[in-house]
C-alpha positions in Angstrom: -99.4 166.6 54.4 -102.9 168.0 54.4 -106.4 167.2 53.4 -107.2 163.6 52.3 -103.6 162.4 52.6 -103.4 163.6 56.2 -106.7 161.8 57.1 -105.6 158.6 55.5 -102.1 158.8 57.2 -103.9 159.0 60.5 -106.1 156.1 59.6 -103.1 154.0 58.7 -101.4 154.6 62.0 -104.6 153.8 64.0 -105.1 150.6 62.0 -101.5 149.6 62.6 -102.1 149.9 66.3 -105.2 147.7 66.1 -103.3 145.0 64.0 -100.0 145.2 65.9 -100.3 141.5 66.9 -100.9 140.4 63.3 -97.6 140.2 61.4 -99.0 139.8 57.9 -101.4 142.8 58.3 -98.8 144.9 60.1 -96.2 144.3 57.3 -98.7 145.2 54.6 -99.7 148.4 56.4 -96.1 149.5 57.1 -95.4 149.1 53.4 -98.3 151.4 52.6 -97.0 154.0 55.2 -93.6 153.9 53.6 -95.2 154.3 50.2 -96.8 157.6 51.3 -93.3 159.1 51.9 -92.0 158.2 48.4 -92.5 159.6 44.9 -95.7 158.8 43.0 -95.6 155.4 41.4 -96.8 155.1 37.8 -97.1 151.7 36.1 -96.7 151.4 32.4 -98.9 148.5 31.4 -100.6 147.0 28.4 -100.6 143.9 26.2 -97.5 142.4 24.6 -95.8 144.6 21.9 -97.8 147.7 23.0 -94.5 149.7 23.2 -94.2 149.9 27.0 -90.4 149.9 27.2 -90.1 152.3 24.3 -92.4 154.8 26.1 -90.4 154.4 29.3 -87.3 155.3 27.4 -89.0 158.3 25.9 -90.2 159.6 29.3 -86.8 159.0 30.9 -84.9 160.4 27.9 -82.4 157.6 27.9 -82.2 153.9 26.8 -82.9 152.2 30.1 -85.6 149.6 29.1 -86.2 146.8 28.7 -84.0 145.3 31.4 -84.2 141.5 31.2 -82.7 138.3 32.6 -83.2 135.1 30.6 -87.0 135.1 31.0 -87.1 138.7 32.4 -88.0 140.1 35.7 -91.7 140.7 36.2 -91.3 144.4 37.0 -88.5 147.0 36.8 -88.9 150.2 38.7 -87.0 153.3 37.5 -86.6 156.1 40.0 -84.5 159.3 40.3 -81.1 158.8 41.9 -77.8 160.6 42.1 -75.8 157.7 40.6 -76.8 154.6 38.6 -77.6 151.7 40.9 -79.8 148.6 40.8 -81.3 146.5 43.6 -82.7 143.1 43.0 -85.6 141.9 45.1 -86.2 138.2 45.1 -88.9 136.0 46.5 -88.1 135.0 50.1 -84.5 136.4 50.1 -82.8 139.6 51.1 -82.5 142.3 48.4 -79.1 142.5 46.7 -77.5 145.5 45.1 -76.0 144.9 41.6 -73.6 146.9 39.4 -75.4 149.3 37.0 -73.7 151.6 34.4 -74.1 153.3 31.1 -72.7 151.0 28.4 -73.0 151.6 24.7 -75.5 154.4 25.2 -77.8 152.4 27.4 -78.3 151.0 30.9 -76.5 147.8 31.7 -77.1 145.9 34.9 -75.1 142.8 35.9 -77.8 140.5 37.4 -75.2 137.8 38.2 -76.8 134.5 38.9 -80.3 136.0 39.3 -82.8 134.6 36.8 -86.2 135.8 35.8 -88.3 133.4 37.8 -86.3 134.2 41.0 -86.8 138.0 40.6 -89.8 139.8 42.1 -88.6 143.2 40.8 -85.5 145.2 40.0 -85.3 148.8 41.3 -83.1 151.0 39.2 -81.9 154.4 40.5 -81.0 156.6 37.5 -79.9 160.2 37.3 -82.6 161.6 34.9 -84.6 164.7 35.0 -87.6 162.8 33.5 -87.9 160.8 36.7 -88.2 163.7 39.1 -91.3 163.3 41.2 -92.2 159.9 40.0 -91.2 156.2 39.8 -91.9 154.5 36.5 -92.8 150.7 36.7 -92.1 148.9 33.4 -94.0 145.6 33.2 -93.2 142.6 31.0 -96.9 141.7 30.7 -100.3 143.3 31.4 -100.0 142.7 35.2 -102.6 143.5 37.8 -99.9 143.1 40.4 -98.0 146.0 38.9 -101.1 148.1 38.8 -101.7 147.3 42.5 -98.2 148.5 43.3 -98.7 151.8 41.5 -100.6 154.9 42.4 -101.5 155.6 38.7 -101.4 153.7 35.4 -100.4 154.5 31.9 -102.4 151.9 29.9 -100.9 151.4 26.4 -102.9 150.1 23.5 -101.9 149.8 19.9 -105.4 149.9 18.6 -108.1 150.1 21.2 -110.1 146.9 21.3 -112.7 145.4 23.7 -109.9 143.3 25.3 -108.1 146.5 26.2 -111.2 147.9 27.9 -111.7 144.7 29.8 -108.1 144.7 31.0 -108.3 148.4 32.0 -111.5 147.7 33.9 -110.0 144.7 35.6 -107.3 146.9 37.1 -110.0 148.9 38.8 -112.1 146.1 40.2 -111.8 147.4 43.8 -114.9 149.3 44.9 -112.8 152.4 45.8 -111.1 152.4 42.5 -114.4 151.9 40.6 -116.0 154.8 42.5 -112.9 157.0 41.8 -111.5 156.2 38.3 -109.0 159.0 38.5 -105.7 157.0 38.4 -105.4 156.0 34.7 -104.4 157.5 31.4 -105.1 155.6 28.1 -102.2 155.9 25.7 -102.7 155.1 22.0 -99.1 154.0 21.8 -98.4 153.5 18.1 -100.0 156.6 16.6 -98.0 156.3 13.4 -99.9 153.1 12.5 -103.2 155.0 12.2 -103.6 155.8 8.5 -101.3 153.0 7.3 -98.2 154.9 8.3 -98.8 158.0 6.1 -97.0 161.2 7.1 -100.3 162.7 8.4 -101.0 159.6 10.5 -100.1 161.5 13.7 -102.9 164.0 13.1 -105.4 161.2 12.5 -104.3 159.5 15.7 -104.9 162.7 17.7 -108.4 163.0 16.2 -109.0 159.4 17.2 -107.9 160.2 20.8 -110.4 163.0 20.9 -113.2 160.7 19.8 -112.2 158.2 22.5 -112.4 160.9 25.2 -116.0 161.4 24.4 -116.9 157.7 24.6 -118.8 157.1 27.9 -117.3 153.6 28.3 -113.7 155.0 28.1 -114.4 158.1 30.2 -115.5 155.9 33.0 -112.2 154.1 33.1 -109.6 156.8 32.7 -109.0 160.5 32.9 -107.7 161.2 29.4 -106.7 159.6 26.1 -103.4 160.6 24.5 -101.9 159.5 21.1 -98.2 159.0 21.2 -95.5 157.5 18.9 -93.0 156.2 21.5 -90.3 155.4 19.0 -90.5 158.9 17.5 -90.5 160.5 21.0 -87.5 158.6 22.1 -85.7 159.4 18.9 -86.3 163.1 19.4 -84.7 162.9 22.8 -81.8 160.5 22.0 -80.9 161.1 18.3 -77.1 161.5 18.0 -75.4 164.0 15.7 -73.9 161.3 13.4 -77.4 159.9 13.0 -78.7 163.3 12.0 -75.9 163.7 9.5 -76.8 160.4 7.9 -80.5 161.5 7.8 -79.5 164.7 6.0 -77.6 162.7 3.4 -80.8 160.7 2.8 -83.0 163.8 2.7 -81.0 165.5 0.1 -80.1 162.5 -2.0 -82.0 161.6 -5.2 -85.6 161.3 -4.0 -86.8 159.2 -6.9 -84.3 156.5 -5.8 -84.2 156.9 -2.0 -87.9 157.0 -1.4 -88.4 153.5 -2.7 -85.9 152.2 -0.1 -87.9 153.8 2.7 -90.9 151.5 2.1 -89.2 148.3 3.1 -86.9 147.5 6.1 -85.1 144.8 4.1 -84.4 147.1 1.2 -83.3 150.0 3.5 -80.8 147.8 5.4 -79.7 145.8 2.4 -76.3 145.7 0.7 -77.3 147.9 -2.3 -78.2 151.5 -1.5 -78.2 154.6 -3.7 -76.5 157.1 -1.4 -73.3 157.0 0.8 -74.8 155.8 4.1 -73.2 152.6 5.3 -75.3 149.5 6.2 -74.4 149.7 9.9 -75.6 153.3 10.2 -78.8 152.4 8.2 -79.6 149.6 10.6 -79.0 152.0 13.5 -81.4 154.5 12.0 -84.0 151.8 11.4 -83.8 150.7 15.0 -83.9 154.3 16.2 -86.8 155.6 14.0 -88.6 152.8 12.2 -89.7 153.3 8.6 -92.3 155.8 9.5 -89.8 157.9 11.5 -87.3 157.7 8.7 -89.8 159.0 6.1 -91.0 161.7 8.4 -87.4 162.8 9.4 -86.2 163.1 5.9 -89.3 165.1 4.9 -88.9 167.4 7.9 -85.2 168.1 7.0 -86.3 169.0 3.5 -89.0 171.3 5.0 -86.4 173.3 6.9 -85.8 171.4 10.2 -82.2 171.0 8.9 -80.2 171.1 12.2 -79.9 168.4 14.8 -81.6 170.6 17.4 -84.5 171.6 15.2 -85.2 168.1 14.0 -85.1 166.6 17.5 -87.5 169.3 18.8 -89.9 168.7 15.9 -89.9 164.9 16.4 -90.8 165.3 20.0 -93.5 167.9 19.2 -95.1 165.6 16.6 -94.7 162.4 18.7 -97.3 163.4 21.3 -94.8 163.2 24.1 -95.3 166.8 25.1 -99.1 166.2 25.4 -98.5 163.0 27.4 -96.1 164.7 29.9 -98.6 167.5 30.3 -101.4 164.9 31.0 -99.1 163.1 33.5 -98.5 166.4 35.3 -102.1 167.5 35.2 -103.6 164.2 36.2 -100.9 162.5 38.2 -97.9 164.3 39.6 -99.7 167.6 40.5 -102.2 165.4 42.3 -99.7 163.0 43.9 -101.0 163.4 47.5 -104.6 162.6 46.4 -103.5 159.6 44.3 -101.2 158.2 47.1 -104.1 158.6 49.6 -106.4 156.7 47.3 -103.8 153.8 47.0 -103.5 153.7 50.8 -107.2 153.8 51.3 -107.6 150.8 49.0 -104.9 149.0 51.0 -106.7 149.8 54.3 -110.0 148.5 53.0 -108.3 145.2 52.0 -106.9 144.7 55.5 -110.2 145.7 57.2 -112.2 143.3 55.0 -109.8 140.4 54.9 -108.8 140.5 58.6 -112.0 141.5 60.3 -112.0 142.0 64.1 -114.5 143.8 66.4 -112.2 146.7 67.3 -111.7 147.5 63.6 -115.4 148.1 62.8 -115.2 151.8 63.7 -112.2 152.1 61.4 -114.0 150.7 58.4 -116.9 153.1 59.0 -114.6 156.1 59.3 -112.7 155.2 56.1 -116.0 155.1 54.3 -116.9 158.5 55.7 -113.5 160.0 54.7 -113.8 158.8 51.1 -117.4 159.9 50.8 -116.5 163.4 51.8 -113.2 163.6 49.8 -113.6 166.8 47.8 -110.1 166.1 46.1 -111.5 163.0 44.4 -114.6 164.9 43.3 -112.4 167.5 41.7 -110.5 164.9 39.8 -113.6 163.2 38.5 -115.1 166.4 37.3 -111.9 167.6 35.6 -111.8 164.3 33.7 -115.4 164.8 32.6 -114.9 168.3 31.5 -111.6 167.6 29.7 -113.3 164.8 27.7 -115.8 167.4 26.4 -118.8 165.8 28.0 -121.5 168.5 28.2 -122.0 168.5 32.0 -121.9 172.3 32.0 -122.7 174.9 29.3 -119.7 175.7 27.1 -119.4 179.2 28.5 -118.9 177.7 32.0 -116.8 174.6 31.3 -113.4 176.4 30.8 -113.6 178.4 34.0 -114.8 175.4 36.0 -111.9 173.3 34.8 -109.4 176.1 35.7 -110.9 176.6 39.2 -110.8 172.9 39.8 -107.1 172.9 39.1 -107.2 171.4 35.6 -104.6 173.9 34.4 -102.5 173.7 37.6 -103.2 173.3 41.3 -101.5 176.5 42.6 -103.8 179.2 43.8 -102.8 181.7 41.0 -103.2 179.0 38.3 -106.7 178.1 39.5 -107.6 181.8 39.3 -106.0 182.4 35.9 -103.4 184.7 37.5 -100.3 182.5 37.1 -98.4 185.0 35.0 -99.4 188.1 36.9 -97.6 187.7 40.3 -100.8 188.7 42.2 -100.8 190.2 45.7 -102.6 188.5 48.6 -105.4 191.0 48.3 -105.6 190.5 44.6 -106.0 186.7 45.1 -108.6 187.2 47.7 -110.6 189.5 45.5 -110.5 187.0 42.6 -111.5 184.1 44.9 -114.5 186.1 46.3 -115.7 187.0 42.8 -115.4 183.4 41.6 -117.2 182.1 44.7 -120.1 184.6 44.2 -120.4 183.6 40.5 -120.5 179.9 41.1 -122.8 180.0 44.0 -125.3 181.6 41.6 -124.7 178.8 39.1 -125.2 176.1 41.8 -128.7 177.5 42.4 -129.5 178.5 38.8 -132.9 176.9 38.0 -132.1 177.1 34.2 -129.3 174.5 34.7 -130.2 170.8 35.0 -129.4 168.8 38.1 -126.1 167.4 36.9 -124.9 170.9 36.0 -125.9 172.3 39.4 -124.1 169.4 41.1 -121.0 170.2 39.1 -121.3 173.9 40.0 -121.5 172.8 43.7 -118.1 171.0 43.3 -116.6 174.2 41.9 -118.1 176.2 44.8 -116.5 173.9 47.3 -113.1 174.4 45.5 -113.6 178.2 45.7 -114.4 177.9 49.5 -111.2 176.0 50.0 -109.3 178.7 48.2 -111.0 181.4 50.2 -110.0 179.6 53.4 -106.4 179.5 52.1 -106.1 183.2 51.3 -107.8 184.1 54.5 -105.0 182.5 56.5 
């Protein structure tokens, strides 16, 4: 550990010592300490029918969600594990391990006598590359508790409305979160519905995402806005060869007849159909792709994506999943220590405010000082501002600033634009010194306004940190 996380870790241990005679506070603080040792927690939240479970499946690459009892557990956590396993955590009882297996192409968990109202959460260990470095929390509702359990949030919205902004804001109603809105991505989760489901709808959704990034209200609540079609993304990762073969039959069948059946789910799954694809397979394709995905897939096959591998790759590319995973990496997993430190700082503040005692006054002041001087958080805030296209710096400076801040990767070569050159130590030092010189000039440039000079000062501090690193 280093930097902000190291300081918060020290604060946690000192606070635990002060509250060692308070069982409730001690239990809460120990949970936060354990949390710092684990992978980054990312909650997938949003209103009903926003596509949360579908997006979880797309990110994992397998059909694992939703996992429900009769009324459904409040939260299901998916984390990387060597073998499938599920642990049920109930209210006031000991956790219980339950059988988990792949059954019929998806996750199956025998919850036994456990029922939804008895379950606090189910933790699923699942062998999937998509879960490396993070735990995904699937929520049955828009749950502030889930957001509090997480270090970062994917907020899903079908069509962004005032209610979504209020809910996103409500998840950041803690003073530390409001001052550092660096733990959320806004996902327009049904991008195919933009433009009434036309084949160019995905491009329109991406334009809409860019417009939202420039909205000052939205920029103050999240780091980025990404348009994704979860169903299409999951289909691209899970489509089976027999399903592709059936799609190819549809694509090269008589278009004048087939296209009419692709406008209605009832007609497509009905008894009468103009080509030799049986009703069971058609229902499976409808579940897998939806009508939009069916129309797009058949069009793509006719355009030359006429192998299983080629079609799956193109579906993923068009779905927005690649952009979302890049945003998760850039904003969340590459910054995991900072986001986990931010979560622990919020937990510390809650204890110090809710359980005040004289010997803790100095701890509260020190926590405030640590957060006020946290350069890592300043970096994240400025990256989000620059990525949104907000003109805090002149265009000719914005791209370099974003790179030096770690917006294209947090390693030293990536920050210096040398990731593909295998630079020597002296080459890195030369590049850092040159960047530091340039940005010190910009931080004192009288032509720039105050906000631009302040942004340049943040870049200077990042360069100074890199210089200290290469100087040993």
